C-alpha positions in Angstrom: 0.0 0.0 0.0 1.2 3.5 -0.7 2.2 5.7 2.2 -0.1 8.5 1.2 -3.4 8.7 -0.7 -3.6 11.2 -3.5 -7.1 12.2 -4.4 -7.2 13.3 -8.1 -9.7 16.1 -8.3 -8.9 17.2 -11.9 -12.0 15.8 -13.5 -14.3 17.7 -11.2 -12.7 20.6 -9.3 -10.1 20.9 -12.1 -12.5 21.2 -15.0 -15.4 23.1 -13.4 -13.8 26.5 -13.9 -12.4 25.9 -17.4 -13.8 28.0 -20.3 -14.0 24.9 -22.4 -16.8 22.3 -21.8 -15.5 18.8 -22.5 -17.7 16.1 -24.0 -18.7 13.1 -22.0 -16.3 10.8 -24.0 -13.5 13.2 -23.3 -14.2 13.3 -19.6 -14.5 9.5 -19.5 -11.1 9.0 -21.3 -9.4 11.5 -19.0 -10.7 9.7 -15.9 -9.8 6.3 -17.1 -6.2 7.5 -17.8 -6.0 8.7 -14.2 -7.1 5.4 -12.8 -4.6 3.7 -15.0 -1.9 6.0 -13.6 -2.6 4.5 -10.2 -4.7 7.1 -8.4 -6.6 5.3 -5.6 -9.4 7.8 -5.7 -10.7 10.1 -8.5 -13.3 12.8 -8.1 -15.2 12.1 -11.3 -18.0 14.6 -11.4 -20.5 16.8 -9.6 -24.3 16.6 -9.3 -24.8 20.3 -9.6 -27.2 22.2 -11.9 -25.9 22.3 -15.5 -27.0 25.9 -15.9 -24.8 27.0 -13.1 -21.7 24.8 -13.9 -22.1 23.5 -17.4 -18.7 21.8 -17.3 -20.2 19.2 -15.0 -23.4 18.6 -17.0 -24.2 14.9 -17.8 -22.0 13.6 -14.9 -24.4 10.6 -14.7 -23.3 9.6 -18.2 -19.6 10.0 -17.3 -20.1 7.8 -14.2 -21.7 5.1 -16.3 -18.9 5.1 -18.8 -15.8 5.0 -16.6 -13.7 2.0 -15.8 -12.2 2.4 -12.3 -9.4 0.0 -11.3 -10.1 -2.7 -8.8 -10.3 -1.4 -5.2 -10.3 2.3 -6.2 -12.8 4.9 -5.1 -15.2 6.7 -7.4 -16.0 10.0 -5.8 -18.7 12.5 -6.7 -19.5 15.9 -5.3 -23.2 16.0 -4.2 -24.8 19.2 -2.9 -28.2 17.8 -1.9 -30.6 14.8 -1.8 -31.7 15.5 -5.3 -28.2 15.2 -6.5 -27.7 12.0 -4.6 -30.8 10.5 -6.3 -29.0 11.0 -9.6 -25.9 8.9 -8.9 -25.5 5.2 -9.6 -24.8 3.7 -6.2 -23.6 0.6 -7.9 -20.6 2.5 -9.2 -20.1 5.5 -6.9 -18.3 4.5 -3.7 -18.0 7.9 -2.1 -19.7 11.3 -2.1 -18.2 14.7 -1.2 -20.2 17.2 0.8 -19.1 20.7 1.5 -19.5 23.8 3.6 -17.2 26.8 4.5 -15.9 28.4 7.6 -17.5 31.6 6.3 -21.1 32.6 6.3 -20.6 35.1 3.5 -18.8 32.5 1.2 -21.6 30.0 1.9 -24.2 32.7 1.0 -22.4 33.3 -2.4 -21.8 29.6 -3.0 -24.9 27.7 -1.7 -27.3 30.5 -0.6 -27.2 29.8 3.2 -25.1 30.3 6.3 -22.9 27.7 8.0 -25.5 26.3 10.4 -28.1 26.0 7.6 -25.6 24.2 5.4 -24.9 21.7 8.1 -28.7 21.1 8.5 -28.9 20.4 4.8 -25.9 18.1 4.8 -27.2 16.0 7.7 -30.0 14.1 5.9 -27.7 13.7 2.8 -25.1 12.0 4.9 -27.7 9.7 6.5 -29.1 8.6 3.1 -25.6 8.0 1.8 -24.4 5.9 4.8 -27.7 4.0 4.7 -26.7 2.9 1.2 -23.1 2.1 2.2 -21.7 5.1 0.4 -18.9 6.8 2.3 -19.0 10.6 2.8 -16.1 12.9 2.7 -16.6 16.5 4.0 -14.8 19.6 2.8 -14.6 22.8 4.7 -13.7 25.7 2.5 -11.9 29.0 3.4 -9.8 27.5 6.1 -7.2 30.3 5.8 -9.0 33.2 4.2 -12.4 34.0 2.7 -12.5 36.2 -0.4 -15.3 38.2 1.2 -14.6 38.2 4.9 -10.8 38.0 5.0 -8.9 35.8 7.5 -11.0 33.1 9.1 -10.3 32.2 12.8 -8.8 28.9 13.6 -11.5 28.3 16.2 -14.3 28.8 13.6 -12.6 26.5 11.2 -12.1 23.8 13.8 -15.7 24.2 15.1 -17.1 23.8 11.5 -14.9 20.7 10.9 -15.9 19.1 14.1 -19.6 19.6 13.4 -19.2 18.2 9.9 -17.3 15.2 11.2 -20.0 14.6 13.8 -22.6 14.2 11.0 -20.8 11.1 9.8 -18.1 12.1 7.4 -15.2 9.7 7.6 -12.7 12.3 6.5 -12.5 16.1 6.7 -10.8 18.1 4.0 -9.2 21.4 4.9 -9.9 23.5 1.8 -7.5 26.4 1.2 -10.0 27.8 -1.3 -8.1 30.9 -2.4 -4.6 29.6 -1.8 -3.9 32.0 1.1 -2.7 29.5 3.7 0.9 29.3 4.9 2.7 26.4 6.5 2.2 28.0 9.9 -1.5 28.3 9.3 -1.8 24.6 8.2 0.2 23.5 11.2 -2.0 25.5 13.5 -5.2 24.0 12.0 -4.0 20.4 12.1 -2.7 20.8 15.7 -6.0 22.3 16.8 -8.2 19.7 15.0 -6.2 16.5 15.5 -7.2 16.0 19.2 -10.8 15.7 18.3 -10.8 13.8 15.0 -7.2 12.5 14.6 -4.7 13.2 11.9 -5.8 10.0 10.0 -9.1 11.7 9.4 -7.7 15.0 8.0 -6.9 15.7 4.4 -5.5 18.8 2.7 -6.9 20.5 -0.4 -4.3 23.1 -1.4 -4.5 25.8 -4.1 -1.4 27.4 -5.6 -2.4 31.0 -5.9 0.8 32.3 -4.2 3.0 29.3 -5.1 2.9 28.0 -1.5 0.8 24.9 -2.0 3.7 22.4 -1.9 5.0 24.0 1.3 1.6 23.5 2.9 1.6 19.9 1.8 5.0 19.5 3.4 3.8 21.0 6.6 0.8 18.7 6.7 3.0 15.7 5.9 5.3 16.6 8.8 2.2 16.4 11.1 1.2 12.9 9.8 -1.5 14.0 7.4 -1.5 11.4 4.7 -4.3 12.4 2.3 -3.9 15.2 -0.3 -6.2 16.5 -3.0 -4.5 17.5 -6.2 -5.3 18.0 -9.9 -3.5 16.8 -13.0 -1.7 19.8 -14.7 -2.7 22.0 -11.8 -6.2 22.5 -13.2 -8.9 24.2 -11.3 -10.2 27.0 -9.1 -13.5 27.7 -7.5 -16.0 29.6 -9.6 -17.3 31.3 -6.4 -13.8 32.3 -5.1 -12.6 35.3 -7.1 -8.8 35.2 -7.6 -8.4 31.5 -6.8 -5.7 29.9 -8.9 -5.5 26.3 -9.8 -5.3 23.3 -7.5 -1.9 22.1 -6.5 -0.5 20.0 -9.4 -0.7 16.3 -8.9 2.8 15.8 -10.4 4.3 18.3 -7.9 2.8 16.5 -4.9 3.8 13.1 -6.2 7.4 14.1 -7.0 7.7 15.8 -3.6 6.4 12.9 -1.6 8.5 10.4 -3.5 11.6 12.6 -2.9 10.9 12.3 0.8 10.7 8.5 0.6 6.9 8.6 0.8 5.3 6.3 -1.7 2.2 7.5 -3.7 1.4 4.5 -5.9 1.1 6.8 -9.0 3.1 6.1 -12.2 4.4 9.5 -13.5 4.8 8.2 -17.0 1.1 7.1 -17.1 0.2 10.5 -15.5 2.0 12.2 -18.3 -0.4 10.6 -20.8 -3.4 12.0 -18.9 -1.8 15.4 -18.6 -1.1 15.6 -22.4 -4.6 14.5 -23.2 -6.4 17.0 -21.0 -4.2 19.8 -22.3 -5.0 18.8 -25.9 -8.7 18.8 -25.0 -8.6 22.3 -23.4 -6.3 24.0 -25.9 
């Protein structure tokens, strides 16, 4: 088994903010290439409204067409019960739910505050777990909010703990606008670890200020072993002005391997997926 789990988010978080809208066959081919490269988990799509994020339209068809490798996770972002009803539970093994440590960001993103978002998430988690679908929870704006500025560590931790208590098996610290520093990441992990454990914490870093890999290193030092990343550094949140792409999967993999930390990902196979997605987008 690899020492770390790299969650490839390119097919969802990476593509959702691209000007180009890929076809279903293009998305399927990209995802299959990522599984062949050795990623243990791929975020393959999102059950959001097509009129809001057209890049994720027809995700049901994408899910039906992919060929995940044995034992790998098929993860889908699901905002609500209606979205959950659209997924094929014979293929999807995990859903992602999300909130933010900022009421203003939540209002812009999902039209409610933090507490209301958690109330919406609760029945969704219950339905998923009842069907043996794992739930992974992301908290956005763990360093700064594009509207409110710096978020307090206490507020981030409180939001994470509440999301974890709903039944999420893992909590993702989302550095939505790439404003986190290694010091901030350490502070968050040290504050959150006593209540949920480092084995339940993941990091989702953005590279807005070219600090993402330093934040990955800080998390790795504190025994976090799960990292979101995107092939070719694709991505950015459509509701986070100024957010640059996700940390590049290749950068994370090369860094981990240089530290003697195995990832299980074949960089030559990853290069095939990188070349293909760039061809599709350019």
